[in-house]
C-alpha positions in Angstrom: 46.1 138.1 -13.9 48.8 136.9 -16.6 46.6 135.7 -18.8 43.9 138.2 -18.3 46.6 141.0 -19.3 48.0 139.3 -22.0 44.9 137.8 -24.0 42.4 140.4 -22.8 39.7 138.1 -21.3 39.1 138.5 -17.4 38.1 134.8 -16.5 40.3 131.5 -17.2 40.3 127.5 -16.4 43.2 125.4 -16.7 42.9 121.8 -17.8 45.8 119.1 -19.2 45.1 119.6 -22.8 43.5 122.0 -25.7 41.2 118.9 -26.8 39.9 119.1 -22.9 39.3 123.0 -23.2 37.8 122.6 -26.5 35.2 120.3 -24.9 34.9 122.0 -21.8 33.8 125.2 -23.6 31.7 123.4 -25.9 29.3 121.9 -23.3 29.1 125.2 -21.6 28.0 127.0 -24.9 25.3 124.1 -25.5 24.6 124.5 -21.7 24.2 128.3 -21.9 22.4 128.2 -25.1 20.1 125.2 -25.2 21.1 124.3 -28.8 23.1 121.3 -29.8 24.9 122.0 -32.8 28.6 123.8 -33.2 29.9 125.1 -36.5 33.6 124.1 -37.6 35.5 124.4 -40.9 36.8 122.2 -43.1 39.9 120.5 -42.7 40.1 122.2 -39.5 42.3 121.3 -36.2 40.9 121.0 -32.5 42.6 118.1 -31.1 40.7 115.2 -30.6 37.1 116.7 -30.0 35.0 114.3 -31.5 32.4 117.0 -33.3 35.4 118.7 -35.2 36.2 114.9 -36.6 34.3 115.6 -40.0 35.1 116.9 -43.8 33.4 117.0 -46.9 33.3 114.1 -49.2 33.3 115.0 -53.0 29.8 115.7 -53.2 30.1 118.4 -50.5 28.3 115.8 -47.8 29.6 116.2 -44.4 31.3 112.7 -43.5 33.3 111.5 -40.9 37.1 112.1 -41.3 38.8 109.7 -43.0 41.1 107.7 -40.4 39.4 108.8 -37.3 36.7 106.3 -36.4 33.4 108.3 -35.7 33.1 107.0 -31.8 29.4 106.3 -31.7 28.8 110.5 -32.5 26.3 111.0 -35.0 27.6 114.2 -36.3 24.5 115.0 -38.2 23.3 115.9 -34.9 26.4 117.6 -33.4 27.9 119.8 -36.3 27.5 121.8 -39.3 30.7 121.9 -41.4 31.4 125.0 -43.6 34.6 126.1 -45.8 36.9 128.6 -43.8 36.2 132.1 -45.6 33.1 131.4 -46.7 30.4 133.7 -45.0 27.2 133.1 -47.1 28.1 129.5 -45.9 28.5 130.5 -42.6 25.6 132.7 -42.4 23.2 129.6 -44.0 24.3 127.5 -41.1 23.9 129.9 -38.4 20.5 130.9 -39.6 19.1 127.1 -38.7 18.9 128.2 -35.0 20.4 125.4 -33.8 24.0 126.5 -33.3 25.4 127.2 -30.0 29.0 128.0 -31.0 31.4 128.6 -33.9 34.8 126.7 -33.1 37.7 128.1 -35.4 41.3 128.4 -35.7 41.9 132.4 -36.9 44.3 131.2 -39.6 44.0 127.6 -41.0 47.2 125.3 -40.2 46.8 121.8 -40.1 46.3 121.3 -43.9 48.9 123.7 -44.8 48.1 127.4 -44.1 45.0 129.2 -45.2 44.7 132.7 -44.3 41.6 134.6 -43.2 40.0 136.6 -46.2 40.1 140.0 -46.1 37.0 141.2 -43.7 36.2 137.2 -42.9 36.9 137.9 -39.1 34.9 141.2 -39.3 32.3 139.0 -40.9 32.6 136.1 -38.7 32.4 138.4 -35.6 29.1 139.7 -36.9 27.1 136.7 -37.8 27.9 135.2 -34.9 26.6 137.9 -32.6 23.6 138.4 -34.6 22.8 135.0 -34.5 23.3 134.8 -30.8 26.3 132.6 -30.9 29.5 132.3 -29.0 33.0 132.5 -31.1 35.5 130.3 -29.6 38.6 131.0 -31.2 41.5 128.3 -30.7 44.9 129.7 -30.8 46.9 126.4 -29.8 48.6 126.7 -33.2 48.6 130.3 -33.6 49.9 131.4 -30.5 53.5 131.7 -33.2 51.8 135.1 -34.3 53.1 136.8 -30.9 52.9 136.8 -27.5 49.0 137.1 -27.5 48.3 135.1 -30.4 46.8 136.0 -33.9 43.7 137.6 -31.7 45.7 139.8 -29.7 48.1 140.8 -32.8 45.0 141.3 -34.6 42.3 142.8 -32.4 39.9 139.9 -32.6 37.0 139.8 -30.0 36.2 136.0 -28.8 33.9 135.0 -26.4 36.3 132.3 -25.3 39.9 131.6 -26.3 41.4 128.3 -26.0 45.3 127.9 -26.0 47.6 124.6 -25.2 50.7 122.8 -25.9 53.6 125.2 -25.3 52.3 127.1 -22.4 54.1 125.2 -19.8 57.2 123.9 -21.6 56.1 120.6 -22.0 54.1 119.8 -19.0 50.6 118.9 -20.1 48.8 122.0 -19.9 46.1 124.2 -21.6 43.7 126.9 -20.6 40.5 128.3 -21.8 39.5 132.1 -20.9 36.0 133.8 -21.3 34.4 137.3 -21.5 32.9 139.3 -18.8 29.4 139.0 -20.7 30.0 135.0 -20.8 30.8 134.7 -17.3 27.7 136.1 -16.6 25.7 134.1 -18.6 27.4 130.9 -16.5 26.9 132.2 -13.3 23.2 132.6 -14.3 22.9 129.4 -15.7 25.4 127.0 -13.8 23.5 125.1 -10.9 24.4 126.4 -7.4 26.6 123.8 -5.6 25.6 122.8 -2.2 28.2 120.9 -0.2 27.2 117.1 0.9 24.4 116.9 -1.4 25.8 117.5 -5.2 28.9 116.8 -7.6 30.9 119.8 -8.3 32.4 119.6 -11.3 29.5 119.4 -13.7 31.1 117.9 -16.5 34.1 120.1 -16.4 37.7 120.1 -15.0 39.9 117.0 -13.6 42.0 115.8 -10.8 45.1 116.9 -12.3 43.9 120.2 -13.7 45.1 123.1 -12.2 48.1 121.6 -10.0 50.9 123.4 -8.8 53.4 121.8 -11.3 51.5 123.1 -14.4 50.6 126.6 -12.5 54.7 127.0 -12.0 55.4 125.8 -15.4 53.1 128.3 -17.3 54.1 131.1 -15.2 58.1 130.5 -16.0 57.0 130.0 -19.7 55.4 133.1 -20.0 57.6 134.9 -18.1 61.0 133.7 -19.7 60.5 132.1 -22.6 57.2 133.7 -24.2 58.5 137.5 -24.2 58.6 140.0 -26.5 62.4 139.6 -27.1 61.9 136.1 -28.0 59.2 136.7 -30.3 61.2 139.3 -32.3 64.2 136.8 -32.7 61.7 134.1 -33.6 60.1 136.6 -36.2 63.4 137.5 -37.6 64.5 134.2 -38.4 61.6 133.0 -40.0 61.1 135.9 -42.2 65.0 134.7 -43.1 63.2 131.1 -43.5 60.3 132.3 -45.9 62.6 134.6 -48.2 65.1 131.3 -48.7 62.3 128.9 -49.4 61.0 131.9 -51.8 64.3 132.1 -53.5 64.4 128.5 -54.2 60.7 128.5 -55.6 61.5 131.4 -57.9 65.2 129.7 -58.9 63.5 126.4 -60.1 60.5 128.2 -61.1 58.0 125.5 -59.0 54.6 126.7 -58.8 54.6 126.5 -55.3 54.2 129.4 -52.3 55.6 130.1 -49.1 53.1 131.2 -46.3 54.4 132.8 -42.8 52.6 133.8 -39.6 55.0 134.5 -36.9 57.3 132.2 -36.3 55.6 129.4 -38.7 56.5 129.0 -41.8 55.1 126.5 -44.6 55.2 125.8 -48.4 52.7 124.2 -50.3 52.3 122.7 -53.8 50.1 125.5 -55.4 50.5 129.1 -56.8 48.5 130.9 -53.9 47.6 130.8 -50.7 44.5 128.5 -50.5 41.2 130.0 -49.9 39.7 127.0 -47.6 40.6 124.0 -46.5 39.3 121.9 -49.1 41.5 123.9 -51.7 44.7 123.2 -49.7 43.7 119.3 -49.1 43.5 118.9 -52.6 46.7 120.7 -53.3 48.9 118.8 -51.1 51.1 115.7 -52.1 52.1 113.0 -49.9 54.7 111.4 -52.3 56.6 114.8 -52.2 56.0 115.5 -48.4 57.5 112.3 -47.6 60.3 112.4 -49.7 61.3 116.2 -48.6 61.0 115.2 -45.4 62.8 111.9 -45.7 65.7 114.2 -47.4 66.1 116.7 -44.7 65.9 114.1 -41.7 68.6 112.2 -42.8 70.7 115.5 -43.3 70.0 116.4 -39.7 67.0 118.8 -40.3 63.5 117.7 -38.7 60.2 119.2 -40.5 56.6 118.1 -38.7 55.6 114.7 -39.8 52.7 116.3 -41.5 52.9 118.9 -44.4 55.9 121.0 -44.5 55.6 123.9 -41.5 58.8 125.0 -39.8 58.8 126.5 -36.7 61.5 128.6 -35.4 61.8 128.9 -31.6 63.7 131.2 -29.1 66.8 128.6 -29.5 66.8 128.7 -33.5 69.8 130.2 -34.9 70.8 131.6 -38.1 73.3 128.7 -39.2 69.9 126.4 -38.5 67.7 128.2 -41.1 70.8 128.4 -43.7 70.7 124.7 -43.4 67.4 124.2 -44.1 67.3 126.4 -46.7 70.3 124.6 -48.4 68.7 121.3 -48.2 65.7 122.1 -49.5 67.6 123.3 -52.5 69.4 120.4 -52.8 66.6 117.8 -52.7 64.2 120.1 -55.5 67.4 120.2 -57.5 68.0 116.6 -57.6 64.2 116.0 -58.1 63.8 118.1 -60.9 67.0 116.7 -62.6 65.4 112.8 -62.3 63.2 111.7 -65.4 59.5 111.7 -64.4 
């Protein structure tokens, strides 16, 4: 009941990770549609889903993601790859008629932060409906946007919704939900279980999925942690963090920018927010990132171990934000004073 109230979809299943939730939903979409391919966006993040482990090479050709073994998957048969915010490319991908689902974050988060362009989500929803393609929104990172995630804050209408990581306070848990329309399609297609004559998992679920500890932890997290009051506190401190980073960048005249969605703040080495994952990827600099991370870590501030992302939480204090901002200013000041 709480999941339906909070996220607006009536039917839910529990898994042990968001990766599993995405896998199960993709299996369902293929089963419902009779189509094999999924569209994902370049530089996406959907956990360890094999179908999503692709990227564009320099010539614009889809290749397995660097550093991730393809695991025997022939991505040309499973996946179509487009850039985020490119509705023309998305329409061309869907026009082949072989796509079962579009799997996307509502706001790209794992290559730096890439905001959706004005009209992108409306266009995405219109195109998926026109081509009878399921829209899966993975909010595992963007739950930082509010108690109902980015979708709830911006009125998105996914067919399937995936959420993981934080919802059980560290207990391995995730959920996926679906609309009434998709549930009715599932009931019409899913084989009827015949006790004693057939298996009853159909490739979904797991022995530990939906166990009592998961459910108790999720109930406690939703009731005591992911509350309106907690999000207001996190948003206030994230806004303070964003303002402090922006002031430092302006003071030092660095051609960088800072982006915030809810409780999540990130700075990237370009003057404006990137339009897509490819642009964000090319704006990153591993040596500068490593220097910033190590400088801050040695002085008591831990950023995520990849790109420059900071999340405020219910336990974050104003003094924590002030410490980060002071150390960032010190680090960049020292770097700029050194000869190139």
